C-alpha positions as CSV (number, residue, x, y, z in Angstrom):
1,X,-19.0,6.2,-11.9
2,X,-21.3,7.1,-14.6
3,X,-21.0,9.7,-17.3
4,X,-23.8,12.0,-15.5
5,X,-21.9,12.1,-12.3
6,X,-19.0,14.2,-13.8
7,X,-18.9,17.6,-11.8
8,X,-18.1,21.1,-13.2
9,X,-14.6,22.2,-11.6
10,X,-13.7,18.8,-10.3
11,X,-10.3,16.9,-11.1
12,X,-10.7,13.7,-12.7
13,X,-7.6,11.3,-13.9
14,X,-6.7,9.4,-16.6
15,X,-4.9,6.0,-15.6
16,X,-3.0,3.9,-17.8
17,X,0.5,2.3,-18.7
18,X,3.1,3.5,-21.0
19,X,4.3,-0.2,-22.0
20,X,2.6,-3.4,-22.5
21,X,5.0,-5.6,-20.3
22,X,6.1,-3.1,-17.8
23,X,3.9,-1.0,-15.5
24,X,5.2,2.4,-16.1
25,X,2.2,4.2,-15.1
26,X,0.7,7.5,-16.9
27,X,-1.6,9.6,-14.9
28,X,-2.9,12.7,-16.2
29,X,-5.6,15.0,-14.3
30,X,-8.1,17.2,-15.9
31,X,-10.9,19.4,-14.8
32,X,-14.3,18.5,-16.0
33,X,-15.6,21.9,-17.6
34,X,-19.1,20.4,-19.0
35,X,-21.0,18.5,-21.2
36,X,-21.6,19.5,-25.0
37,X,-20.4,22.9,-24.2
38,X,-20.3,24.0,-27.7
39,X,-23.6,22.2,-28.4
40,X,-24.7,18.7,-29.1
41,X,-22.5,17.0,-31.9
42,X,-24.1,15.0,-34.6
43,X,-21.5,12.4,-33.3
44,X,-23.3,12.4,-29.8
45,X,-22.6,13.7,-26.5
46,X,-19.4,14.9,-25.5
47,X,-17.7,15.4,-21.8
48,X,-15.2,18.4,-22.2
49,X,-12.1,18.7,-19.9
50,X,-9.2,21.0,-19.5
51,X,-5.7,20.9,-18.5
52,X,-5.1,22.2,-14.8
53,X,-2.5,24.7,-15.8
54,X,-5.0,26.2,-18.1
55,X,-7.9,25.9,-15.8
56,X,-6.3,27.7,-13.0
57,X,-4.1,29.8,-15.3
58,X,-5.9,33.1,-13.7
59,X,-5.3,32.2,-10.2
60,X,-1.7,31.2,-11.2
61,X,-1.1,34.5,-12.5
62,X,-2.5,36.1,-9.3
63,X,-0.3,34.3,-7.0
64,X,2.9,35.3,-9.4
65,X,1.8,39.1,-9.2
66,X,1.6,38.6,-5.5
67,X,5.3,37.3,-5.4
68,X,6.6,39.7,-7.9
69,X,6.7,37.3,-10.8
70,X,5.5,37.5,-14.2
71,X,2.6,35.2,-15.1
72,X,1.5,33.5,-18.2
73,X,0.2,35.0,-21.3
74,X,-2.9,33.6,-23.0
75,X,-1.3,32.8,-26.1
76,X,-0.7,29.1,-25.5
77,X,-4.0,27.9,-26.2
78,X,-7.0,26.8,-23.7
79,X,-6.0,23.1,-23.2
80,X,-9.5,22.2,-23.8
81,X,-10.4,18.5,-25.3
82,X,-13.5,16.6,-25.2
83,X,-14.1,12.4,-24.9
84,X,-17.2,11.1,-26.5
85,X,-19.6,10.3,-23.6
86,X,-19.8,6.6,-24.5
87,X,-16.4,6.5,-23.4
88,X,-15.6,9.2,-20.6
89,X,-15.9,6.4,-17.9
90,X,-13.5,4.4,-19.4
91,X,-11.1,7.2,-19.6
92,X,-11.4,9.2,-16.5
93,X,-11.9,8.1,-13.1
94,X,-12.3,10.3,-9.5
95,X,-9.8,10.2,-6.6
96,X,-10.9,6.7,-5.7
97,X,-10.4,5.3,-8.8
98,X,-6.7,7.1,-9.1
99,X,-6.2,5.2,-5.5
100,X,-7.1,2.0,-6.5
101,X,-5.2,2.3,-9.6
102,X,-2.0,3.4,-7.6
103,X,-2.7,0.6,-4.9
104,X,-2.5,-2.0,-7.5
105,X,0.8,-0.9,-9.1
106,X,2.8,-3.0,-7.0
107,X,1.3,-6.3,-7.9
108,X,1.4,-5.5,-11.5
109,X,4.0,-8.4,-13.1
110,X,7.6,-6.8,-13.5
111,X,6.6,-4.2,-10.6
112,X,10.3,-5.0,-8.6
113,X,12.1,-4.3,-11.6
114,X,10.1,-0.8,-11.9
115,X,9.6,0.6,-8.6
116,X,11.8,1.6,-5.9
117,X,11.0,0.7,-2.3
118,X,9.5,-3.0,-3.3
119,X,12.6,-5.0,-2.7
120,X,14.3,-7.3,-4.9
């Protein structure tokens, strides 16, 4: 996938490992909200993302109201961050990339020590 293939409103994933010699996965989801949304930076193009909790806050608050629960305030920030465009494809992947990453976890060195369901 190229940097120009990211679609606004779609969820992408950052996949990596917590430790060097143990395949403890770190998987984070983020919603792509646009390229250069604050203008072009002197450092080059930037791809902007927002964490799902903030992106879907209004929808979650509406669901909370329907259930008679209290929603979240807007005082918690906006959860927006950027990735320089030249690095975005190395740091973010689509659902197919996530599936590939997860599918390879069982083959990582020391996987049997980390994951249940692989036997001993």
